[in-house]
C-alpha positions in Angstrom: 13.6 31.8 6.8 9.9 31.4 7.2 7.7 33.3 4.8 4.7 34.3 6.8 3.2 36.2 4.0 2.3 33.1 2.0 -0.4 32.3 4.6 -2.3 35.4 3.4 -1.8 34.9 -0.4 -5.2 35.0 -2.2 -4.3 32.0 -4.5 -4.6 28.7 -2.6 -2.5 25.7 -3.7 -4.4 22.5 -4.7 -3.2 19.4 -2.9 -1.8 17.8 -6.1 0.3 20.9 -6.8 1.5 21.0 -3.2 2.5 17.3 -3.4 4.3 17.9 -6.7 6.2 20.7 -5.1 7.2 18.6 -2.2 8.3 15.7 -4.3 10.4 18.1 -6.5 12.3 19.3 -3.5 12.9 15.9 -1.8 15.4 13.3 -3.2 14.7 9.7 -2.3 17.2 8.2 0.2 19.8 5.9 -1.4 20.9 4.1 1.7 20.3 0.4 1.4 20.8 -2.8 3.3 20.2 -6.5 2.8 17.6 -8.2 5.1 16.4 -11.8 5.3 13.4 -12.6 3.1 11.1 -13.0 6.1 12.0 -9.5 7.3 11.5 -7.7 4.0 7.7 -7.3 4.0 6.7 -3.7 3.7 10.2 -2.6 2.7 11.1 -1.0 -0.7 13.3 -2.9 -3.1 16.6 -1.1 -3.7 17.6 -3.1 -6.7 15.6 -4.9 -9.4 15.4 -8.7 -9.0 15.9 -11.1 -11.9 15.1 -14.8 -11.8 18.1 -17.0 -11.5 16.1 -20.0 -12.7 13.4 -20.9 -15.2 9.8 -20.9 -13.8 8.8 -23.7 -13.6 12.3 -25.1 -13.4 11.1 -28.4 -14.9 8.1 -29.7 -16.8 5.5 -30.8 -14.3 1.9 -31.9 -13.9 -0.9 -29.4 -13.2 -3.3 -32.2 -12.2 -3.5 -35.4 -10.3 -3.8 -38.1 -12.9 -1.7 -40.1 -15.4 1.2 -39.0 -17.6 0.9 -40.4 -21.1 2.0 -40.2 -24.7 -0.9 -38.4 -26.3 -0.6 -40.4 -29.6 -1.2 -43.6 -27.6 -4.5 -42.5 -26.0 -8.0 -42.3 -27.4 -11.4 -42.8 -25.7 -11.6 -46.3 -24.4 -7.8 -47.0 -24.5 -6.2 -48.9 -21.6 -2.6 -48.7 -20.6 -0.4 -50.4 -18.0 0.7 -48.3 -15.0 4.5 -48.4 -14.9 4.9 -46.5 -11.6 4.2 -43.4 -9.7 5.6 -39.8 -9.7 5.1 -37.5 -6.7 6.2 -33.9 -6.1 9.8 -34.1 -4.9 10.0 -37.8 -5.8 10.1 -38.2 -9.6 9.4 -41.5 -11.4 12.9 -42.9 -12.1 12.0 -46.0 -14.2 11.3 -46.5 -17.9 7.9 -46.0 -19.3 7.7 -48.1 -22.5 5.1 -48.2 -25.2 1.6 -49.1 -23.9 2.4 -47.8 -20.5 1.7 -44.7 -18.4 2.7 -43.2 -15.0 0.5 -42.3 -12.1 1.4 -38.7 -11.4 0.5 -36.1 -8.7 0.2 -32.3 -9.1 3.7 -30.7 -9.2 5.5 -33.9 -10.0 8.1 -33.9 -12.7 6.8 -35.1 -16.1 8.6 -38.4 -16.8 10.9 -38.5 -19.8 9.2 -39.4 -23.1 5.7 -38.5 -21.9 4.0 -35.4 -23.1 0.5 -35.1 -21.6 -1.5 -35.5 -18.4 -5.0 -37.0 -18.1 -6.8 -36.0 -15.0 -7.8 -38.9 -12.8 -11.6 -38.0 -13.1 -11.4 -39.0 -16.8 -10.0 -42.5 -16.1 -11.0 -45.8 -14.5 -8.5 -47.9 -12.7 -8.5 -51.7 -13.5 -5.8 -53.4 -11.4 -2.4 -52.4 -12.8 -4.1 -50.9 -15.9 -6.1 -47.7 -16.4 -8.9 -47.0 -19.0 -9.1 -43.5 -20.5 -12.6 -42.1 -21.0 -11.7 -39.3 -23.4 -9.3 -38.4 -26.2 -6.2 -36.6 -25.2 -4.8 -33.2 -26.5 -1.0 -33.2 -26.7 0.5 -31.1 -23.9 -2.7 -30.9 -21.9 -2.2 -30.1 -18.2 1.6 -29.9 -18.5 3.4 -26.9 -17.1 6.4 -26.6 -19.4 9.8 -25.6 -18.2 10.1 -21.8 -18.4 6.5 -21.3 -19.4 6.0 -18.5 -16.8 9.5 -17.0 -17.3 13.0 -17.8 -18.2 16.2 -17.3 -16.1 17.4 -13.7 -16.4 13.9 -12.2 -16.6 13.2 -9.3 -14.2 10.5 -10.3 -11.8 10.4 -7.2 -9.5 11.5 -3.7 -10.2 13.5 -1.4 -7.9 11.1 0.8 -6.0 8.5 -2.0 -5.5 6.9 -2.1 -2.0 7.2 -5.7 -0.9 3.9 -7.3 0.1 2.8 -11.0 0.4 2.7 -11.5 -3.3 6.2 -10.1 -3.7 7.4 -12.3 -0.9 6.1 -15.3 -2.8 7.9 -14.2 -6.0 11.2 -13.7 -4.2 10.9 -17.1 -2.5 9.9 -18.8 -5.8 13.1 -17.6 -7.5 15.2 -18.5 -4.5 16.1 -15.1 -3.1 17.0 -15.5 0.6 18.4 -12.0 1.3 16.7 -8.9 -0.2 18.3 -5.6 -1.1 16.0 -2.9 0.4 16.1 0.8 1.2 16.6 1.5 4.9 13.6 2.4 7.0 12.7 6.1 7.2 12.9 7.6 10.7 10.0 9.9 11.4 9.7 12.0 14.6 6.2 12.9 15.7 4.8 15.2 18.4 1.7 17.2 19.2 1.7 20.6 20.7 -0.8 22.2 23.0 -1.3 22.7 26.8 -4.9 21.5 26.3 -3.9 18.0 25.2 -3.9 15.1 27.7 -3.2 11.4 27.5 -6.2 9.1 27.1 -7.2 7.6 30.4 -6.4 10.7 32.5 -9.0 13.0 34.0 -9.8 16.1 32.0 -9.9 19.6 33.6 -11.9 22.4 32.1 -10.9 23.2 28.6 -8.7 20.1 28.1 -9.1 17.4 25.5 -7.5 14.0 24.8 -4.6 13.9 22.4 -6.1 11.8 19.6 -4.1 13.1 16.6 -0.8 11.7 17.6 -2.1 8.2 18.1 -3.9 8.2 14.8 -0.9 9.7 13.0 1.5 7.2 14.5 -0.5 4.3 13.1 -0.5 6.0 9.7 3.2 6.4 9.8 3.8 2.8 10.9 1.6 1.7 8.0 4.3 3.2 5.8 6.8 0.9 7.7 8.6 3.9 9.1 10.5 3.9 12.4 8.5 6.3 14.5 10.1 8.4 17.2 7.1 9.5 19.3 8.0 12.6 21.4 4.6 12.8 22.9 2.8 16.1 23.7 4.9 19.3 23.8 3.5 22.1 26.0 3.0 25.6 24.6 6.5 26.6 25.9 9.1 28.1 23.6 12.1 26.3 25.1 10.3 22.9 25.1 9.2 23.3 21.5 12.7 24.4 20.5 14.2 21.4 22.3 11.7 19.0 20.7 12.6 20.3 17.2 16.3 20.0 17.8 16.0 16.4 19.0 13.7 15.5 16.2 15.8 17.1 13.6 19.0 15.3 14.9 17.4 11.9 14.9 14.9 11.7 12.1 14.5 12.0 8.3 11.2 13.7 8.6 9.6 15.7 11.5 5.7 15.6 11.7 3.8 17.8 14.1 0.2 18.2 14.8 -1.2 21.6 15.7 0.5 25.0 15.9 0.8 25.8 12.1 -2.1 28.3 12.0 -1.9 31.8 13.3 -2.2 32.0 17.0 -0.5 33.7 20.0 0.7 30.4 21.5 1.9 28.9 18.2 5.6 28.7 19.0 6.3 26.3 16.1 6.6 29.3 13.7 9.0 31.0 16.0 11.3 28.0 16.2 11.1 27.3 12.4 12.1 31.0 11.9 15.3 30.1 13.8 16.0 26.6 12.4 14.4 26.1 9.0 13.5 27.2 5.6 9.8 26.7 5.6 6.9 27.7 3.4 3.6 27.9 5.3 0.8 27.1 2.9 -2.9 27.6 3.1 -3.9 24.8 0.8 -7.1 24.7 -1.2 -8.2 21.7 0.7 -11.0 21.0 3.1 -10.5 19.8 5.8 -6.8 20.7 6.3 -6.2 24.2 4.9 -3.3 25.0 7.4 -0.3 22.9 6.3 3.4 23.6 6.5 6.3 21.9 4.6 9.9 22.7 4.4 13.5 22.0 5.3 15.2 21.7 8.7 19.0 21.5 9.1 18.9 17.6 9.0 15.4 16.7 8.0 12.2 17.6 6.3 9.2 19.0 8.1 5.5 18.5 7.7 3.2 20.6 10.0 -0.3 19.2 10.1 -3.4 21.0 11.3 -4.6 20.5 14.9 -8.2 19.4 14.1 -8.1 15.6 14.1 -9.8 14.9 10.7 -7.7 17.7 9.1 -4.6 16.0 10.3 -5.6 12.6 9.0 -6.7 13.9 5.6 -3.5 15.8 5.1 -1.5 12.8 6.2 -3.3 10.6 3.7 -3.1 13.1 0.8 0.3 14.6 1.4 2.5 13.0 4.1 2.1 9.4 3.2 2.8 10.0 -0.6 5.8 12.1 0.4 7.2 9.3 2.6 6.7 6.8 -0.2 8.7 9.1 -2.5 11.4 9.7 0.1 11.7 5.9 0.7 12.3 5.3 -3.0 9.0 3.7 -3.8 7.9 4.0 -7.4 5.2 6.6 -7.8 1.7 5.3 -8.0 -1.4 7.2 -8.8 -4.2 6.9 -6.1 -7.1 4.6 -6.9 -10.0 6.8 -8.0 -13.4 5.4 -8.8 -16.7 6.8 -10.0 -19.7 6.1 -7.8 -23.4 7.2 -7.7 -24.1 9.6 -4.8 -27.0 8.5 -2.6 -27.6 11.8 -0.8 -27.0 15.5 -1.5 -23.8 17.1 -0.3 -23.3 20.7 0.8 -20.2 22.6 -0.5 -19.1 26.1 -1.3 -16.6 26.9 -4.1 -13.0 27.6 -3.2 -11.4 24.5 -1.9 -11.2 20.8 -3.0 -13.1 18.8 -0.4 -12.5 15.4 0.9 -15.8 14.4 2.5 -16.0 11.1 4.2 -18.3 8.4 2.7 -19.3 4.8 2.7 -18.7 3.0 -0.6 -20.9 0.0 -1.4 -22.3 -2.0 -4.4 -25.9 -2.6 -5.4 -27.3 -5.9 -6.5 -26.2 -5.2 -10.1 -22.6 -4.4 -9.0 -22.8 -0.6 -9.4 -20.7 1.5 -7.0 -22.8 3.7 -4.6 -21.5 6.1 -2.1 -23.3 7.6 1.0 -22.1 10.4 3.2 -21.2 9.6 6.8 -23.2 12.7 7.8 -21.8 15.8 9.5 -18.4 16.6 8.1 -16.8 18.7 10.9 -13.0 18.7 11.0 -13.2 17.7 14.7 -15.4 14.7 14.1 -13.1 11.6 14.3 -16.1 9.3 14.0 -16.7 10.6 10.5 -13.3 8.8 9.6 -14.1 5.6 11.5 -17.4 5.2 9.8 -16.0 5.9 6.3 -14.2 3.7 3.9 -13.6 6.4 1.2 -13.1 10.0 0.5 -15.7 11.7 -1.7 -13.5 14.2 -3.7 -15.4 17.4 -4.7 -13.6 19.7 -7.1 -12.4 23.2 -5.9 -14.9 25.2 -7.9 -17.9 22.9 -7.4 -20.9 23.9 -5.3 -23.6 21.7 -3.8 -23.9 18.2 -5.3 -27.3 16.6 -5.6 -28.2 13.0 -4.9 -27.9 10.8 -8.0 -24.7 12.6 -9.3 -21.6 10.7 -10.3 -18.7 11.6 -8.0 -15.1 10.7 -7.6 -14.2 8.5 -4.6 -10.9 7.4 -3.2 -11.0 4.2 -1.0 -8.8 4.3 2.0 -7.7 1.8 4.7 -7.5 -1.0 2.1 -11.3 -1.5 2.2 -12.1 -1.9 -1.5 -11.9 -5.7 -1.3 -14.8 -5.6 1.0 -17.0 -3.4 -1.2 
C-alpha cells in the first residue's frame, strides 16, 4: 500500500541515497538474445567476450616502406628490391641476402625479415633502394599478438556497446552478439491542462513538453518506449492507463500527479495496485518523486514541472534503467570548475543548477549560470551543457568559487 506519510517526513532523502535504495530493490533482467553485430549498438553485453584470435593475427607493417633484415642495413646501404607486399596480398617469393621487399601498411611481414624502414628514409634507384638512416631491429613491426593473445577477454558482460566496442567485436570476428533484451518503458503525462504542440491553447492550457523530452531521454537508453500520451484527470482513465502500462512494460514512467493535489488520481490508483513509497527528495528542482512496485513492473513518478522532470530523469531514472538492463555501474563524471558568477541558494536541498561549461585560454574549466533557474524554464536546460551541483547544506556561492559540475548530453568533447 502507498505510504502517504512519507511525504511529510522532516528528513529528506538525498538523490544518491534514493538511487541506492532503488537499485537495492531492483534485480537486473537476465533475459538475453543474440543479435547481428550491426544491430548491437547501444545494447548491453549479456556475456563477456574473449578473442578467438591473436591481435594482430600475424606480424605486419605499421608503415609504407621496405621490409629488411636490420643487421644488413646501415646509413648509405643499398639493397635490391625482391618484390612487393600489400595488405591482403603477401609477398610469396624468397628474399635472399642483400635484398628487401617493398611493403605497404598492414601487409604481412615476409619470412626472414624483421624490420621496416619508412619510405621517407629511403631513395629508390631503379630496382635498388638506398637507406638514409641506420635501422633498429623490430622497428615499425606490429608483432603477432602484441595487442592481445587468443583467449584474452576484450569486453566484459555489462558493457554498453558503442562504436569503439563495435570495432572491437568486429576485429575479433564476432558476427552475432549476446545482449540483454531491450527494456520496455511505458510513458504518459497526466493533466487536463496539457495539449499537444501545434494545437490552439484555451485559457489555462499549456503544451505537453515533458513527455516529448522524457521520451528522447528514454530512447537514449535504447529502451522500447510505449508512449500512452496525455491521460486526463479522470480516475477511470488513469486506472486504465496504469493497467495497460503495467501489463506491457518493465518500467512505468509518469510526469505529473505525484504531489499533493485534489485531482492527482495517480496516488489513488497506486493505492489500489502498487506498493509505492512517495518521497520528497532533498533535491532542487524535483522534490516530488515516487518510486515503487506495481504487479508486473516498476514505477517512477516524476514531477510535473518540466525541468524537475528532466533533472530527476537524468539523476534517478536513467541510472535505474542502466542498472535494470544489466549495465555495469558507472559513477557520473564530476569535474571541478571555477564559478564565473554568484549563485543564490538556501540550505536544505542538493541543487542541480544549469550551467555552461567552457575552458579559458590556459585550459582551465569555467562554468557560468544559464540565469534564472525556475523549474518551469525549459530554456535553462537547452542553454546548458552541465549541472552545477551545490551541496544540501550550502548557501549562496560567490563568483570565483570552485564548484562541482556534471556534464550532460555528451557535450564534454566540445568544451
